[in-house]
DOFIGU-822969 format. One record per atom (N, C-alpha, C, CB): residue number from 1; z, x, y. Coordinates in Angstrom, 2 decimals. Glycine has a CB too. Layout:
<recs>
{NUM {Z X Y}}
...
</recs>
This chain:
<recs>
{1 {-23.80 -1.85 10.91}}
{1 {-22.75 -1.35 9.62}}
{1 {-22.97 -1.94 8.41}}
{1 {-21.23 -1.64 9.85}}
{2 {-22.48 -0.99 7.44}}
{2 {-23.00 -1.07 6.09}}
{2 {-22.07 -2.04 5.36}}
{2 {-23.08 0.37 5.39}}
{3 {-22.56 -3.23 4.98}}
{3 {-22.32 -4.16 3.82}}
{3 {-21.87 -3.59 2.59}}
{3 {-23.49 -4.87 3.50}}
{4 {-20.43 -4.09 2.65}}
{4 {-19.34 -3.44 0.87}}
{4 {-20.56 -4.16 -0.11}}
{4 {-16.94 -4.58 0.39}}
{5 {-20.56 -3.51 -0.88}}
{5 {-21.15 -4.32 -2.31}}
{5 {-20.01 -4.83 -3.11}}
{5 {-22.05 -3.27 -3.41}}
{6 {-19.00 -4.39 -3.19}}
{6 {-17.65 -4.33 -3.95}}
{6 {-16.76 -5.44 -3.11}}
{6 {-16.90 -2.64 -3.93}}
{7 {-16.48 -6.53 -4.22}}
{7 {-15.14 -7.05 -3.21}}
{7 {-14.19 -6.51 -2.96}}
{7 {-14.49 -7.99 -3.48}}
{8 {-13.45 -6.97 -2.39}}
{8 {-11.72 -6.05 -1.95}}
{8 {-11.17 -6.33 -3.45}}
{8 {-10.30 -7.04 -0.31}}
{9 {-10.30 -5.43 -4.10}}
{9 {-9.27 -5.36 -5.54}}
{9 {-8.67 -6.71 -5.18}}
{9 {-7.88 -3.86 -5.72}}
{10 {-7.70 -6.65 -4.45}}
{10 {-7.32 -7.84 -4.12}}
{10 {-7.34 -8.59 -3.15}}
{10 {-6.56 -7.90 -4.28}}
{11 {-7.46 -10.23 -3.64}}
{11 {-7.35 -11.20 -2.21}}
{11 {-5.91 -11.72 -1.85}}
{11 {-8.29 -12.65 -2.37}}
{12 {-6.03 -11.42 -0.35}}
{12 {-4.73 -11.72 0.31}}
{12 {-5.01 -12.27 2.05}}
{12 {-3.75 -10.17 0.21}}
{13 {-4.39 -13.19 1.88}}
{13 {-4.37 -13.58 3.68}}
{13 {-4.36 -12.47 4.68}}
{13 {-2.97 -14.40 4.16}}
{14 {-2.98 -11.80 4.54}}
{14 {-2.33 -10.90 5.37}}
{14 {-3.40 -9.46 5.79}}
{14 {-0.91 -10.50 4.52}}
{15 {-3.41 -9.04 7.26}}
{15 {-4.11 -8.08 7.18}}
{15 {-3.50 -6.62 7.66}}
{15 {-5.17 -8.49 7.82}}
{16 {-3.46 -5.61 7.64}}
{16 {-2.80 -4.69 7.64}}
{16 {-2.24 -4.41 9.60}}
{16 {-3.78 -3.55 6.77}}
{17 {-3.20 -5.18 10.40}}
{17 {-2.77 -5.31 11.81}}
{17 {-1.48 -6.46 11.75}}
{17 {-4.17 -5.84 12.85}}
{18 {-1.60 -7.54 10.87}}
{18 {-0.41 -8.29 11.17}}
{18 {1.04 -7.38 10.31}}
{18 {-0.74 -10.06 10.53}}
{19 {0.91 -6.50 9.51}}
{19 {1.88 -6.06 8.81}}
{19 {2.72 -5.19 9.69}}
{19 {1.39 -5.44 7.66}}
{20 {1.67 -4.50 10.58}}
{20 {1.72 -3.88 11.89}}
{20 {2.59 -3.98 12.62}}
{20 {0.94 -4.10 12.55}}
{21 {2.22 -5.41 12.71}}
{21 {2.32 -6.39 14.42}}
{21 {3.89 -6.56 13.67}}
{21 {0.93 -8.46 14.93}}
{22 {4.13 -7.02 12.89}}
{22 {5.66 -7.64 12.04}}
{22 {6.45 -6.67 12.30}}
{22 {5.72 -7.89 10.28}}
{23 {5.93 -5.63 12.04}}
{23 {7.14 -4.25 11.73}}
{23 {7.50 -3.62 13.02}}
{23 {6.48 -2.84 10.71}}
{24 {6.53 -3.14 13.94}}
{24 {6.61 -2.39 15.37}}
{24 {6.09 -2.95 16.63}}
{24 {5.93 -1.18 15.30}}
{25 {6.89 -2.82 17.45}}
{25 {6.24 -3.09 19.03}}
{25 {5.22 -2.21 19.16}}
{25 {7.26 -2.83 20.36}}
{26 {4.67 -2.66 20.17}}
{26 {3.67 -1.92 20.92}}
{26 {3.46 -0.96 20.87}}
{26 {3.66 -1.90 21.85}}
{27 {5.15 -0.14 21.52}}
{27 {4.86 1.73 21.85}}
{27 {5.12 2.32 20.89}}
{27 {5.70 2.60 22.93}}
{28 {5.57 1.63 19.27}}
{28 {5.88 2.20 17.67}}
{28 {4.49 2.28 17.62}}
{28 {6.74 1.17 16.32}}
{29 {3.61 1.22 17.56}}
{29 {2.55 1.47 17.02}}
{29 {1.53 2.21 17.22}}
{29 {2.24 0.76 16.91}}
{30 {1.69 2.90 19.01}}
{30 {1.01 3.67 19.73}}
{30 {1.74 5.49 19.43}}
{30 {1.14 2.93 21.35}}
{31 {2.90 5.18 19.37}}
{31 {3.57 6.26 18.75}}
{31 {2.85 6.55 17.24}}
{31 {5.18 5.87 18.65}}
{32 {2.66 5.82 16.43}}
{32 {2.16 5.80 15.26}}
{32 {0.64 6.28 15.35}}
{32 {2.37 4.46 14.69}}
{33 {0.26 6.04 15.90}}
{33 {-1.51 6.33 15.74}}
{33 {-1.26 7.77 16.64}}
{33 {-2.94 4.80 16.71}}
{34 {-0.67 7.82 17.76}}
{34 {-0.56 9.10 18.09}}
{34 {-0.39 10.37 17.41}}
{34 {0.16 9.06 18.69}}
{35 {0.77 10.33 16.09}}
{35 {1.14 11.06 15.16}}
{35 {0.29 10.97 14.34}}
{35 {2.22 10.90 14.74}}
{36 {-0.27 10.19 13.42}}
{36 {-1.38 9.72 12.67}}
{36 {-2.46 10.39 12.86}}
{36 {-1.68 8.48 12.86}}
{37 {-2.92 10.82 14.39}}
{37 {-4.20 11.14 14.78}}
{37 {-3.70 12.26 14.67}}
{37 {-4.92 10.69 16.00}}
{38 {-3.02 13.46 15.17}}
{38 {-2.37 14.57 15.46}}
{38 {-2.04 15.32 14.03}}
{38 {-1.12 14.19 16.33}}
{39 {-1.57 14.24 12.81}}
{39 {-1.59 14.56 11.56}}
{39 {-2.82 15.22 11.05}}
{39 {-1.33 13.51 10.91}}
{40 {-3.47 13.97 10.71}}
{40 {-5.20 14.27 10.69}}
{40 {-6.18 14.91 11.06}}
{40 {-5.73 13.71 10.95}}
{41 {-5.72 15.59 12.49}}
{41 {-6.80 16.83 13.18}}
{41 {-6.52 17.70 12.76}}
{41 {-6.92 17.22 14.54}}
{42 {-5.30 18.22 12.80}}
{42 {-4.33 19.93 12.17}}
{42 {-4.14 20.05 10.55}}
{42 {-2.32 19.99 12.79}}
{43 {-3.73 18.42 10.14}}
{43 {-4.03 18.76 8.94}}
{43 {-2.62 20.06 8.42}}
{43 {-5.76 19.34 9.04}}
{44 {-1.49 20.08 9.06}}
{44 {0.04 20.51 8.66}}
{44 {0.50 20.17 7.74}}
{44 {0.98 20.24 9.35}}
{45 {1.63 21.09 6.97}}
{45 {2.16 20.58 6.20}}
{45 {3.17 19.18 6.38}}
{45 {2.61 21.55 5.79}}
{46 {3.22 18.51 5.77}}
{46 {3.66 17.06 6.19}}
{46 {5.47 16.97 6.19}}
{46 {2.91 15.84 4.94}}
{47 {6.17 18.09 5.41}}
{47 {7.26 18.30 5.53}}
{47 {7.87 19.03 6.92}}
{47 {7.42 18.86 4.45}}
{48 {6.88 19.64 7.29}}
{48 {6.99 20.28 8.57}}
{48 {6.74 19.42 9.42}}
{48 {6.22 21.36 8.79}}
{49 {5.67 18.90 9.49}}
{49 {5.20 17.59 10.31}}
{49 {5.77 17.04 11.07}}
{49 {4.94 16.66 9.79}}
{50 {6.53 16.23 9.72}}
{50 {7.70 14.79 9.62}}
{50 {9.15 14.93 10.36}}
{50 {8.19 14.48 7.85}}
{51 {9.26 16.17 10.79}}
{51 {10.74 16.41 11.65}}
{51 {10.38 16.54 12.81}}
{51 {11.68 17.65 11.34}}
{52 {9.06 16.10 13.02}}
{52 {9.14 15.22 14.72}}
{52 {8.72 14.16 15.38}}
{52 {8.69 15.74 15.59}}
{53 {8.60 13.50 13.74}}
{53 {8.57 11.67 13.85}}
{53 {10.56 11.49 13.83}}
{53 {7.45 10.60 11.79}}
{54 {10.79 10.03 15.03}}
{54 {11.89 10.11 14.66}}
{54 {12.01 9.07 13.13}}
{54 {12.75 9.76 15.95}}
{55 {13.66 9.49 12.74}}
{55 {13.66 8.12 11.96}}
{55 {13.50 7.05 11.45}}
{55 {13.83 7.84 11.93}}
{56 {13.47 6.10 13.11}}
{56 {13.00 5.20 12.97}}
{56 {11.96 4.55 12.96}}
{56 {13.34 4.96 13.27}}
{57 {11.44 5.41 13.47}}
{57 {9.78 5.10 12.64}}
{57 {9.02 5.46 11.93}}
{57 {8.94 5.06 13.03}}
{58 {9.83 6.97 11.02}}
{58 {9.72 7.14 9.97}}
{58 {9.91 5.90 8.55}}
{58 {10.45 8.12 10.07}}
{59 {11.14 5.15 8.89}}
{59 {11.68 3.92 8.00}}
{59 {10.27 2.72 8.04}}
{59 {13.41 3.16 8.86}}
{60 {9.92 2.82 9.78}}
{60 {9.20 1.25 9.93}}
{60 {7.44 1.86 8.98}}
{60 {8.93 0.59 12.40}}
{61 {7.44 3.64 9.36}}
{61 {5.88 3.73 8.79}}
{61 {5.99 3.35 7.09}}
{61 {5.16 5.56 9.04}}
{62 {7.24 3.91 6.21}}
{62 {7.41 3.94 5.24}}
{62 {7.19 2.42 4.59}}
{62 {8.49 4.59 5.19}}
{63 {7.52 1.38 5.23}}
{63 {7.69 0.12 5.20}}
{63 {6.32 -0.85 5.06}}
{63 {8.43 -0.12 6.37}}
{64 {5.53 -0.18 6.29}}
{64 {4.19 -0.76 6.17}}
{64 {3.55 0.03 5.16}}
{64 {3.37 -0.78 7.48}}
{65 {3.23 1.20 5.11}}
{65 {2.67 1.98 4.43}}
{65 {2.71 1.25 2.85}}
{65 {3.34 3.35 4.67}}
{66 {3.83 0.82 2.38}}
{66 {4.40 0.10 1.21}}
{66 {3.94 -1.31 1.17}}
{66 {5.92 0.12 1.24}}
{67 {3.73 -1.90 2.19}}
{67 {3.50 -3.38 1.98}}
{67 {1.75 -3.48 1.90}}
{67 {4.26 -4.38 3.41}}
{68 {1.18 -2.57 3.25}}
{68 {-0.18 -2.66 2.85}}
{68 {-0.90 -1.93 1.66}}
{68 {-0.79 -2.32 3.88}}
{69 {-0.21 -1.35 0.75}}
{69 {-0.48 -0.88 -1.00}}
{69 {-0.26 -2.11 -1.11}}
{69 {0.52 0.29 -2.07}}
{70 {0.50 -2.75 -1.17}}
{70 {0.57 -3.97 -2.16}}
{70 {-0.32 -4.79 -2.21}}
{70 {1.53 -4.73 -2.04}}
{71 {-1.60 -4.91 -1.28}}
{71 {-2.07 -5.69 -0.55}}
{71 {-3.55 -5.38 -0.42}}
{71 {-1.34 -5.71 0.57}}
{72 {-3.48 -3.90 -0.97}}
{72 {-4.85 -2.98 -1.02}}
{72 {-5.40 -2.61 -0.33}}
{72 {-5.71 -3.24 -1.43}}
{73 {-4.06 -2.09 1.18}}
{73 {-5.00 -1.33 1.87}}
{73 {-4.32 0.26 2.10}}
{73 {-5.36 -2.16 3.31}}
{74 {-4.81 1.18 2.09}}
{74 {-4.26 2.40 2.23}}
{74 {-4.73 3.34 2.89}}
{74 {-4.09 2.83 1.30}}
{75 {-4.64 4.91 2.85}}
{75 {-5.06 5.80 3.59}}
{75 {-5.80 5.62 4.97}}
{75 {-5.68 6.39 2.84}}
{76 {-4.61 5.28 5.87}}
{76 {-4.96 4.82 7.22}}
{76 {-5.35 6.07 8.29}}
{76 {-3.68 3.97 7.78}}
{77 {-6.71 5.76 9.19}}
{77 {-7.23 6.47 10.08}}
{77 {-6.92 6.19 11.75}}
{77 {-8.53 6.37 9.73}}
{78 {-6.91 7.00 12.43}}
{78 {-7.27 6.27 14.04}}
{78 {-8.51 6.39 14.21}}
{78 {-6.62 6.94 15.41}}
{79 {-8.88 5.19 14.65}}
{79 {-10.26 4.62 15.36}}
{79 {-10.10 4.43 16.68}}
{79 {-10.76 3.27 14.83}}
{80 {-10.61 5.01 17.56}}
{80 {-10.07 3.99 19.00}}
{80 {-8.74 3.60 19.34}}
{80 {-10.62 2.61 18.97}}
{81 {-7.96 4.82 19.17}}
{81 {-6.41 4.75 19.41}}
{81 {-6.20 3.68 18.62}}
{81 {-5.83 4.56 20.92}}
{82 {-6.78 2.99 17.17}}
{82 {-6.02 1.82 16.85}}
{82 {-5.77 2.18 15.23}}
{82 {-6.90 0.29 17.20}}
{83 {-4.84 2.40 14.27}}
{83 {-5.03 2.41 12.83}}
{83 {-5.65 1.34 12.36}}
{83 {-3.89 2.53 12.14}}
{84 {-6.17 2.05 11.59}}
{84 {-7.29 1.03 10.80}}
{84 {-7.49 1.78 9.15}}
{84 {-9.14 1.03 11.85}}
{85 {-6.91 0.70 8.25}}
{85 {-6.26 1.28 6.72}}
{85 {-7.93 0.78 6.23}}
{85 {-4.39 0.21 5.74}}
{86 {-7.77 1.93 4.95}}
{86 {-8.94 1.41 4.37}}
{86 {-8.78 0.65 3.22}}
{86 {-9.79 2.36 4.09}}
{87 {-9.82 -0.33 2.71}}
{87 {-9.63 -1.16 1.58}}
{87 {-10.03 -0.61 0.15}}
{87 {-10.37 -2.34 1.85}}
{88 {-9.05 -0.87 -0.92}}
{88 {-9.72 -0.93 -2.16}}
{88 {-10.34 -1.88 -2.27}}
{88 {-9.09 -0.85 -3.15}}
{89 {-11.55 -1.54 -2.64}}
{89 {-12.18 -2.30 -3.48}}
{89 {-12.29 -2.04 -5.20}}
{89 {-13.37 -2.29 -2.88}}
{90 {-12.69 -3.42 -6.11}}
{90 {-12.70 -3.91 -7.18}}
{90 {-13.81 -3.99 -7.98}}
{90 {-12.28 -4.83 -7.05}}
{91 {-14.11 -4.37 -9.20}}
{91 {-15.32 -4.27 -9.48}}
{91 {-15.77 -6.01 -9.61}}
{91 {-15.48 -3.25 -10.83}}
{92 {-16.58 -6.25 -9.94}}
{92 {-16.83 -7.64 -9.99}}
{92 {-16.58 -8.40 -10.71}}
{92 {-17.68 -7.91 -9.94}}
{93 {-16.37 -7.90 -12.22}}
{93 {-16.38 -8.56 -13.08}}
{93 {-15.00 -8.37 -13.67}}
{93 {-17.46 -8.35 -13.79}}
{94 {-14.20 -7.22 -12.92}}
{94 {-12.40 -7.17 -12.86}}
{94 {-11.80 -7.99 -11.59}}
{94 {-11.76 -5.37 -12.64}}
{95 {-12.69 -8.80 -10.77}}
{95 {-11.65 -9.16 -10.02}}
{95 {-10.67 -10.31 -9.98}}
{95 {-12.09 -9.15 -9.12}}
{96 {-11.03 -11.25 -11.13}}
{96 {-10.05 -12.06 -11.04}}
{96 {-8.93 -11.55 -11.92}}
{96 {-10.48 -13.36 -11.34}}
{97 {-8.88 -10.25 -12.42}}
{97 {-7.55 -9.18 -13.01}}
{97 {-6.41 -8.73 -12.52}}
{97 {-7.88 -8.04 -13.26}}
{98 {-6.70 -8.82 -11.50}}
{98 {-6.11 -8.03 -10.39}}
{98 {-4.46 -8.84 -10.56}}
{98 {-7.11 -8.26 -8.63}}
{99 {-3.51 -7.72 -10.66}}
{99 {-2.16 -8.49 -10.71}}
{99 {-0.72 -7.31 -9.78}}
{99 {-1.78 -8.80 -12.81}}
{100 {-0.04 -7.81 -9.68}}
{100 {0.84 -7.09 -8.83}}
{100 {0.72 -5.92 -9.23}}
{100 {2.16 -7.45 -8.78}}
{101 {0.60 -5.27 -10.87}}
{101 {1.11 -4.31 -11.54}}
{101 {0.04 -3.00 -11.78}}
{101 {1.60 -4.97 -12.77}}
{102 {-1.55 -3.59 -10.78}}
{102 {-2.47 -2.88 -10.53}}
{102 {-2.57 -1.96 -9.59}}
{102 {-3.19 -3.45 -10.45}}
{103 {-1.63 -2.55 -8.30}}
{103 {-1.30 -1.62 -7.21}}
{103 {-0.20 -0.33 -6.92}}
{103 {-1.04 -2.42 -6.40}}
{104 {0.77 -1.12 -8.00}}
{104 {2.17 -0.35 -8.13}}
{104 {2.30 0.64 -8.50}}
{104 {2.98 -0.75 -8.75}}
{105 {3.30 1.99 -7.66}}
{105 {3.50 3.18 -7.30}}
{105 {4.25 3.22 -8.69}}
{105 {4.19 3.50 -5.83}}
{106 {4.62 2.60 -9.07}}
{106 {5.75 3.19 -10.29}}
{106 {4.83 2.87 -11.74}}
{106 {7.62 2.10 -10.30}}
{107 {5.37 3.58 -12.66}}
{107 {4.62 4.30 -13.94}}
{107 {5.19 3.43 -15.24}}
{107 {5.07 6.16 -14.11}}
{108 {4.66 3.00 -16.06}}
{108 {5.58 2.74 -17.23}}
{108 {5.78 4.13 -18.00}}
{108 {4.91 1.56 -18.25}}
{109 {4.97 4.94 -18.23}}
{109 {4.85 6.32 -18.89}}
{109 {5.72 7.27 -18.20}}
{109 {3.38 6.87 -18.89}}
{110 {6.06 6.96 -16.76}}
{110 {6.57 8.15 -16.23}}
{110 {8.32 7.59 -16.72}}
{110 {6.08 8.45 -14.28}}
{111 {8.35 5.88 -16.74}}
{111 {9.77 5.62 -17.08}}
{111 {10.10 4.98 -15.34}}
{111 {10.78 7.31 -17.74}}
{112 {9.53 5.00 -14.31}}
{112 {9.78 4.06 -12.99}}
{112 {9.84 2.99 -13.16}}
{112 {8.96 4.03 -12.03}}
{113 {8.37 2.24 -13.72}}
{113 {8.67 0.71 -13.99}}
{113 {9.68 0.10 -14.29}}
{113 {8.11 0.27 -14.77}}
{114 {9.97 -0.93 -13.82}}
{114 {11.34 -1.89 -14.24}}
{114 {10.94 -2.94 -15.43}}
{114 {11.93 -2.92 -12.77}}
{115 {9.70 -3.09 -15.43}}
{115 {9.10 -4.06 -16.49}}
{115 {10.21 -3.68 -18.17}}
{115 {6.97 -3.55 -16.67}}
{116 {10.39 -4.57 -18.46}}
{116 {10.13 -4.01 -20.06}}
{116 {9.06 -4.92 -21.02}}
{116 {11.72 -4.05 -20.93}}
{117 {9.45 -3.85 -22.27}}
{117 {9.19 -4.55 -23.61}}
{117 {10.11 -5.16 -24.35}}
{117 {8.73 -3.78 -24.44}}
{118 {9.27 -6.45 -24.37}}
{118 {10.32 -7.56 -25.16}}
{118 {9.19 -8.40 -26.41}}
{118 {11.09 -9.03 -23.68}}
{119 {10.21 -8.77 -27.67}}
{119 {9.45 -9.62 -28.76}}
{119 {9.50 -11.16 -28.26}}
{119 {10.24 -9.46 -30.36}}
{120 {8.58 -11.73 -28.64}}
{120 {8.09 -12.86 -28.51}}
{120 {8.26 -13.58 -29.69}}
{120 {6.89 -12.79 -28.12}}
{121 {7.98 -15.24 -29.22}}
{121 {8.80 -15.60 -30.63}}
{121 {8.04 -15.84 -31.79}}
{121 {9.63 -16.86 -30.54}}
{122 {6.80 -14.97 -31.77}}
{122 {6.18 -14.73 -32.85}}
{122 {6.23 -13.51 -33.54}}
{122 {5.12 -14.97 -32.65}}
{123 {7.22 -13.00 -32.62}}
{123 {7.83 -11.07 -33.34}}
{123 {6.44 -10.65 -33.14}}
{123 {8.53 -10.71 -35.57}}
{124 {6.05 -10.37 -31.92}}
{124 {5.12 -9.65 -31.55}}
{124 {5.54 -8.88 -29.78}}
{124 {3.79 -10.70 -31.70}}
{125 {5.39 -7.53 -29.98}}
{125 {5.43 -7.30 -28.67}}
{125 {5.02 -7.43 -27.53}}
{125 {5.43 -6.76 -28.59}}
{126 {5.66 -8.00 -26.54}}
{126 {4.98 -8.26 -25.29}}
{126 {5.56 -6.87 -23.95}}
{126 {5.50 -10.11 -24.85}}
{127 {4.62 -6.84 -23.45}}
{127 {5.65 -6.03 -22.16}}
{127 {5.64 -7.99 -20.68}}
{127 {4.07 -3.61 -21.05}}
{128 {6.50 -7.06 -20.05}}
{128 {6.95 -8.56 -19.11}}
{128 {7.27 -7.57 -18.05}}
{128 {8.49 -9.86 -19.69}}
{129 {6.04 -7.81 -16.83}}
{129 {6.48 -6.96 -15.87}}
{129 {7.39 -7.44 -15.11}}
{129 {5.60 -6.52 -15.18}}
{130 {7.72 -6.13 -14.16}}
{130 {9.20 -6.70 -13.35}}
{130 {8.82 -8.16 -12.70}}
{130 {9.78 -5.48 -11.87}}
{131 {7.38 -8.35 -12.05}}
{131 {7.74 -9.53 -10.91}}
{131 {7.71 -10.81 -11.21}}
{131 {6.90 -9.56 -9.83}}
{132 {7.41 -10.84 -13.03}}
{132 {7.27 -12.01 -13.33}}
{132 {8.60 -12.53 -13.39}}
{132 {6.51 -12.16 -14.41}}
{133 {8.59 -14.17 -13.83}}
{133 {9.99 -14.91 -13.91}}
{133 {10.93 -14.74 -15.12}}
{133 {9.74 -16.37 -13.85}}
{134 {10.26 -13.91 -16.28}}
{134 {10.86 -14.11 -17.47}}
{134 {11.45 -12.29 -17.54}}
{134 {9.61 -14.82 -18.81}}
{135 {11.57 -11.52 -16.50}}
{135 {12.19 -10.76 -16.85}}
{135 {13.38 -10.07 -15.68}}
{135 {11.23 -10.02 -17.41}}
</recs>
């Protein structure tokens, strides 16, 4: 196995398998692996493919994907009938600068970010992210 030369972008104690186990039972994990493997193999149109999935499983997949992305894991694949996520790697010099905004799917430019620009006591404009205590 090739060693990774870059550190993970986000340091966390949780792993994708923990998140999968918290949100899905064994049967649902097996079904997810089956559907994901079929989707990756055939590469159909997602809107047509998702009609095959039960709505309850879609909701659980959405929750798992969202939680995994928050801790730096994306792009699930099936290896040996098990769902495996790829890890987002960071640069060594920026390793300490990662926060919750780094992997957020919302964008300030698009207007989907819930953070706000405010003026501080020195009358300087600063950005307060949605996850900060002040927002």
